[in-house]
N, C-alpha and C positions, 0 to 999 in steps of 0.2 A: 577337305581331304587334304593329305600331304605330296606335295609334287614328288616326281620320279627323280632322283638325284642322280644315282648310278648310268643311266643313263645319257647325262648330261659331261659325264668323264672320260675325254678320250686318255689323258696321261696326267700322272700327278702335278703340274701345271696347274689343269683346272681342278683338282683337288685341293688346291693350298687356298684357292680363290674361295672356299669356303669358311663359313664361321666354326668355332669349336664346336657347337651345341649343337651343329649339321651333321657331324662326324656319326653320331652312335644310328641316326637312320639309314647312314652311307656304309656302316658295320650290316647293321639288318637285312637292306639290299642285297650289298654283297655277299654275306651268309648263303641267302636266299636264291642266287645267282649262281652261285655254285652248286648247290644242293637240285638246283633244275635241270643244270648239264650236266652233272656227272652222274645221276639216276637215270638219263636217257643213253650219255653215251660214253658212262663209264669210267674208270679213272681213281686216281686217288682222295678219297673224301677226307676224311678222319683228322689228318695231317693238315690239310687246310681251313678249317673251319675251325681247327682248334687257334689260328693264327692271325683271323679277321682284323682282330684291332690291334695287335703289335703290328700288322700290315699298312694298314690305315694311319699307322702312327708313325713310321718310318717316313714314309714318304711324303706326310703332311711337315714333319718337323726337319727332314732332310733334305737337299739341296740334288734329288736323285734326278739325271743321271752323273751331275759331276760328282758327286759323293758316290763312292761306288758301295753298295751293297751284295756282300754275298748271301744266299743260304747253301748251309750245311743239307747233303742229301738231294733236297730240291721237290719232296713228297708235298712240302708244304707251299709253293708257291705258286697257286692256282689263284690265289687273291690279288699276288703281286700282279701275275702276267695279265690280269685283267685290266687291273689298272693303269698298265703300261701298254696299252695302244694293243690289243690285244681281241678286248672284248668283244666286237663283232666277226672276229671268226675264232674264239675260243671252243664254239660247239665244233670246232674239226680236231680238239685235241687228240692226239697220240692216233690218231689215223692218217692211213697212207697220204703224204703231201701236206699234208696240218701241220697246228700246233703240234710241238713236242711236250713230253709231260714233263719234261725237268728243264732247268735253266737252260741256257746255249746260246750261246755269244755271238754266235752270226743270224739268229733269228732277233736280236733286240740290243739295241744299247744299253738298255736297262739290265739285260742279261751279264752282269759284269766276269762271270767267271760260269763253264760249264761244269756243270754238277750230275750225280747220281748215285753214284758209292760215296759211303760218310766221311765224316772229319779230314776232311779238306779246306774249309772254310777258313780257320785262324791261321793257316801257313800260307791262304793263296791273299786275305787280306792283308798279312804282316808283308809279306811281299810286294802287294798294290802300296801299302804306305810310305813302305822304305824306298821304294821310287820314288814317291810323290815328293819325300823328304829332301831325296840326292838333287831331283829337276827344283830343288826352290818352292816347291807350293807345301806350305804348311799350315795351311786352312783346310784343305780336302778333306772329310771326312772320309774314315774306310771300316763298314763295318760288317762283321760276321754275325748270322745267324744260325744259332747249332742247339739242338736237342742232348736231353740229358743222356742219353744211349750213345750217341757218336759223340759227345766230349770224353766216353768212359775210353775210348779208342784209344792207342800207343800214339798216331800220328797229333789228334789233338794236344793232347801232351806236349808232343817235341815242339808245336808251335806255341802256345804258352809258354813251357820253358824260354823259347828265345824271344818273346814279346817283353816278358816280364825284364829281361834288362836290356831293352831297346825305350828313348823315346817317340817311337813309332804313335801318330797319332791312329789309335785300333782301338774299337769298340764292340767287344765279345757279347752276345746277349743269348743268354744262357735258356732258352727255352725248357721250361722243366716241366713234364708232363708225365714223368714214371715211366714212360712207355715207348717203346719205337714202334719195329710192328709187332711182336713179343713185348712183354710187361720187360723194362729194365732190370738188370740182375746185377750184382757185385758190390763187392763192399762200397765204391763211389755213390752206387743209389742210396745205400743207408745214410751215408754221411749228408748228402742233400735234405734226403728227406729228415731228418735231424736238424737240419738248419731250417728248413718248413715249418717245422714245430718247437721252433724256437729253443730246442733242446742242445743247440749246439751253444758253447761260450763264445764269443763276437771275437775274443781273440784266437780264437783256435780256429781260421780259415783258411782253408788251401789256398785260394786265390789271393787274400791280401799277401798271405806268407810269399806269393811267386810274383811280389809289385804290382799289380794290378791296383786300381781306385774298384776296390768293390762296392755295389750299392742292391740292395733287394735284401732277401726276396719280396718284389712286390705282384700283384694281380693281374695277371697279365690280358683281363680282360676287363681292366679302367681303364677308357680310354683318357678321361682327366689326368688319371695318376702318369699312365705312360708318356703321354703328351707331355705335363712338366718334370719330370725324370728323362727323358729326352734330352730336352730344352736346355735343364742343366747339366749334362755330360755333353753336350757339344760345346758348352764354353769352356773345359777341361781338356788339357794336351798329354798328350802320355796314354797309354796303355791301360782302358778300364772296361771294366766286366760290370753287366748288370742282370743279373738273377731274377726271371719274369716265372710264375706259375701258373700256368695254363690246365684247362682240359682239351683233352683229344676228343672231336667229333661235336666243338664245344654247338648247342644251340640244334641238335638234333638230338632228340633221345635217347634213341636207338643206338645211334654213334656215339653217345655218350657212357650209354650203358653197356655195350657191346665193343669194345674197342680195337680188338683184333680183328674181328667179323668186318669190320666196316673201314676198317684202312682201308681195303679196296675191295669193295662188297659188290662188284658188278651191279648189274642193274636194278632198280629200286623204286618204290613209288614214293613222290616228292613229298608227297602231303602228309605220308600216314609214316614215312621210312621203311616200310616192309620190304625186304626183300622180295625182289620176284624169283622165286622155286623153280629149278629148273632139273622137271624129271632126269634123276638118273639111273632107274631101271634100263636092263639089258645094255650097259654104256661101258666100255672096258674103264679098267680103272684107271686112277692117274698113279703115273711112274714114282712120284712121290708114297704115294701109301703104300704100293708093293713095298716100297724101301723099308715104309715104317711097319711095317705088319711083318715083314718075312726077319726083318732085325730083333724086334719084338720076340718071336715063336725064337727062334735061334737064341737070344737071349736066356730063357726059358731054361734051356737045355744047356748051355754052357756058360756056367758062372766069369767066365775070365773074359767074357765081350765086353767093348766098353763102347759106348756109341759118344761123338762130337759133335755140336755145330759153334760156330759164331753166330748167336742171334737168330737164327733163321726155325727154332722149333717146331715152329707151324707148317712155315713152307718146307721144310725138308720131310714135317713127319715124323720126327726123333720124338715129338711131345709123347707118341705112343707109350716108347720106351723110358721116356723120364718119368710118365704116370705110375709106371709102375714098376720099376728101379730107378728111383732117384737117386743111389748112390754110387750107379754105375752109367749115367747118361749125364752129361753136362752141356748147357748153356752158358759158353765163355764170354757172353756179351759180343758187341761189336768187334771183334780181335780174331782176325786170322791169321796172325804169325804167332800168334798166341796158341791156336787151337793148334796148329800144325806143331809147333814143337814140345807141345804138351803132348799129344800124340805120339811125337816120336819118343818122348822119353817113359810112357807108359811101356812102349813097344820094347825098350832095352830091359824091360821087366816081367816080360811073360805075357804081359796082357797080347789080347787082339783087338786092336782097336779101328772102328770107323770113323771114320773123319769126314762126315758129310758136312760139302761146303759147296755153292755154286761155284759153276765154272765161269764166271764172269768175278768172283770173288777171291778167286784163288789165285788168280796172278797177284792181290795187294799180299801172298806169302811166297813169292817164287824162289826168294833167299832161303827160305826156312824148306822148302820142299827140298831145294838143291844140298843145301849145306848142312840141316839137322837131318834128312831122312835119307836122300838119295843114296848122298856119298857116306854112309855110315850102313847103310845095305839095311836098314829096319824096315819093317814088313808092315808099316801103315796103311791101311786101307781108304783110301780117296775114294768116295761118292761124290762124285760131281754132277748135283741135281743141274736143272738148266741149260743141259747145254746145247748146242745150235742155235738155232735164229729161235729168239722168245718173243717175237711180234710186237704190242704196240710198249714196251719199255726201252725199247728200241737200241742205236747205237751203245749208251749205256753198259747195258746190261747181254746184251747177246755173248753166248758162251760159243763163238766160236775157233778162237782161239786156243785152245787147252790139247788137242791133239799136237799141233805143231810147236807150242811153246814145253810140251811135257818129252814128244818124239826127242828132242836134243840130250835130255838127261839121261846119262850113265843109267841102269841097273832098271830103269823105272817102265811095266808092264804097262799096258794101254789096253782096258777093253772097252767095247762100244756092243751092249746085248740088242739084238732085233728085236725082240720083243719081252714082255712081263715075266715070261719061264726063264728066258736066259738070265734075267737079272738076277731073278732069284737062286737059279743056282750056282750063278757065279758067287753072289751071296754066300751061298751056302758051303761051297766048296772053297773059298779060299780061309774058313774059322777052321781048317785041317791042319795049316802051317801054308805058309808062299816063300820064298828064299829071295823075293825082291819087293819092294814097294808098288802097288797096283792103284793106277785110279780106273775106276770102273765109272763112264760117264753115260746119262741118258736125260732124256728131253723134259723140257717144262710140257706137261698137257698127259692127257691121255694116252692110254694103250691103244693095241687092236683085239686084246681076246675079251668080251665081255665074258668069258666063265674061267677067267686065272683062277680064281680059288678053288673051286671043283676040279681043275684039271692038274694044279699043281702045289695046291699047300698044302706042307706037313710031307710032299713025296718029289724030295725035290732029287736032283741028281748031279751027280760030282762030272765037272765038264771035263774032258780033255783039253789039256792043256796047248794052247798054239795051234788049233786045229781050226782052219777053214771047212765050209762044207759048201757041197754043190746042191745048190734049191731047184735047179731046172736045169737041165741039160739043153744043148744049142751046138750047132755046126760049124757057123764062121765068127762071130761074136761072143766076147764075155765082159759080161758087168762084173765088177768087183766093186761090192757095197759095206762100208762099214759105219755099223750101228742101226739105229731105226730108220734112217732112211731108208735101208734097203726094204720096206714097206710098201716106199713110195715105185720102185722097182716092181713088186712082184706085182701091184696095179694094173700099171702100164703095159706090163710085159700080158696079161689078160685080154688087151683091148690092139695090142700091135697087129699089123696085119703083116709083120715078119718074124714071130715070135717063134716060128721053129729054127733060126738060127742064129737067137740069141739065147747063149747060157747065163746063169747069173751063181753067184758065188757069195757067202757070206762071208767077212772076214771079220767077226767079231773082234779077234785078238790082230790089234792096230801095231802093236810093238810087242813081244817080235812077232814078225809074219811068219806064216807058214810054208817056208822055202818049197817046200818038196811039193805043197800043191800049184803055188806059181809057178813052178818050172815046169810041170802039167800043161799050165791052162799056156805059156808063153810057148810050147812045143806043140799043141793042138790048135789055138786057134788065129787066125789072122790078122785081127782087131781086139783091143783090149781098152775098156772106158770104166774109167775108175768114178768111184762117186762117194761123198761124203758131207755133210753137213755142218763145214768148218772148213776155215780161209782153204783156197788152194795152194798155198807159199808155205813148204812145210809140211804140208798135211798130209794125209793117208795116200794120195794118189803123186805125193813128192816120193814117198816111200817107194810103192809102186815103179816107179822112176828108176830109183836108185837102185834097186833091184834089177832090171833090165840092162842099165847100163853096165851094173857090177860081173855079169852075165851073158853080153855081148850078143844081147833078143836084139832083135832091129823091127822088133815088130810096132803096129802104130799103133799109139797111145792117145788117149780124149780122157782127161783130168775134168772132172764137172764137180762143182764146189764152190763157194762164197768167193768173188773176185775178191781182187788186192784193193778193197773200199771199205769206210765203213758205211755199213748198211743201217740207214736209217728206221721207224717206227711204222708198224703197219698191220694185220693179221700175219699170222705164221704162211698162210696159204699164197699171203700176197711177194711178203718178201722171199719167199722159195719159189717162186714163178720169176721175181726178179733176178734172180741166182738161176733160172732154167736148172733146177733141180725137181720141179713138182711134177704129179703126176701128168698133167696135160701135158708139160714140156719135153717126159720121158715119151711120150704117147709117140708126139711126133717126131720126135731123135730116131726111135727106136723104129715106126714105120715107114723112113726115108733112109731103109737100108744100115741104119745108125751112121751114115756118115758124119 
């Protein structure tokens, strides 16, 4: 009977005490450990299973943490975390107060660079390599592990372009599995496929042309071959590039066969791989599906409608339109800047462009939003999925900054629907023509209306531009909410002992604000409370404060939202509770006379 090797590995120093022929067993145990934990605790599965052998080989050959290892995105870093002093606490992965789902500098010396968004690894590792050289350390290794979907992003090419004219001691490892979250797209994918198939002449090599010492492609699951090649590359100075081919989900049949679903499958049976299905009967829809099904319905009737997403066709549900209208719906890969300016170009030609980008990823295209869209006042429709607190993905993915970073841009309209029907109606309304670009923000997860399709699908109504609505009358206090967080207010007011004193207004239009309604509110109520699922600094509440100051209103104003700090990972409800914008916190606030 084989001994358990993994349980005796606390850090890479222990791993390096093993004989090379023992590492295959470590790989088997590590893969099963990841499956056992993720099957119960949930998280990102397929990516980490695909790099088990690479993870072991890197920590076996290189002297981490003295040698610096940077993982791009970090979805694939579970094995790395388990081998670097976190095996015994890995069961807390992505839970509040537990291990982060992504590499994080404050968590471990082995996490050399915090990641979560793609395509940063080459630039970061190059920065480290140049710094080492300047400090006189010519032996330290600097390794960036990047996937084929991430390397297609502009920032990765910026890093490659710079690295190729340096003598920095950097090794870029391309983990080529032909998929990110969805299958990789674009000309570079076709190029890499031809390289893997031996159809590309060796002299016609993009990476070699950029002055890298290129090797590969090699089988990324062949541990002896990986170790031999890494040992060879360790002796070579300057920029190096290793192309490895892996299978996402390796070692779990279902994860290999359905790589999109098993990227983050939720709970599943560790022995069979079968996903534990949750009943969706009588549940409200996911906001992403409301978007995806609605834009498909609108596109059937309006041939000018275009859909664009940067690498999130499944996550945004634009895939519904892509399947039916592939010539009018585009996955442009991990290229948010390109997505925004592509949308702008189309808008100049009279197309109605719905550009669907997660709130956290639009941050990567801020200049394009300002320079290419807003400055030219082009009517691009930004659909910001995953706005607000997103839960277990944590600080790198919360969409809490969009109200603040968009509100300062001239010409930009910001709309946050209260529910699914408001989302449908704004998507319907904007197709008839808008005078400015608009950002429509909605959260991750489900809405509040189980019968949304029966009630509204195909029976859309035009939204009155820039109109706030009174949802409930009151006598002393007015609560002003923006977006779906207003549903927490609705629920809390049902339980409040002072409900009759509290009015509730829904400000779906965050910019421009309904000034007439605001004047009525400030003239009627003693106290004002604003609530949003975004940062308080510069957000919706700040806009209300600015209104009050400019109109000389002296009312008491309390702003609720996300505080001036990065919020870590946990369930959405736990994080809302932390920010005091959950239903229970609001009940307590309202029941105390909202003081």
